[in-house]
Every structure is written in C-alpha cells, then in structure tokens.
N, C-alpha and C positions, 0 to 999 in steps of 0.2 A: 411402188418396189424400189428397192437398193441397186445400184449399179456399180460396178467397178470401170473406170477408165483407166488405161495404160497406156502411159506415153514413153519413149525412147527406144531406143535399140536392143534393149536385153530381152535375151531369150527368157522365157517364163518356165520355171522346172522347179522342182521340189515336193515337199509332202505337207499336205495340211491336216490334222486331225480333225474330223466332224462327228458330230454326234451321230449314234446311230436312229435317230429318230425317223419317224415315217417320211415326214415332209422334207427332212434331209435328203432322203434316199430318192424320193419322187423329182427333185430338182436336178439331181448330180445324173441321174440317168441317161435323160435325153442332152446333157452337158457334154456326157462324154463322148455322143458322137462328134463332137466338133473336133477331135484332134485324131491325126494320122499316126502319132505315137501309142506305144503301149500305155494302157493303163489299167492299174488293178484297184478296185472299190472293195473295201473290206467292213465288217460289222452291218452290212446291210439288215435290217430286220426281215423277218419271213412274213410277208405278207401278200395276198393275193392282187395287189397291184402290183408289185416287184415281181413276184413268180410268176405272172401271166404270160 
C-alpha cells in the first residue's frame, strides 16, 4: 500500500480531483472521518457500498 508522509509546519488544504471510481470512493469515505474541517466529496458513484 502506498503512503504519504508529510513533514513540515504547513497546514494542508486545497482541492484534489479524484476519479469517480468505486475504489477511490471507498477509500475516501473513511478518510473523511479524520478531519474536523468541512469536507465535500463530489462525483461519487452510486453504489450499494457507498449508499449503505
């Protein structure tokens, strides 16, 4: 599995375009729980796994 290691005192922010693939959506949903900031996910596929 790949990982991103972030070093430095800069706050992370911005926009990242992600494909609407099922695997991208299923990875991003639990990651969204790690932030206290507002988060908008768009272009998610309509799947039973996502709508659950």
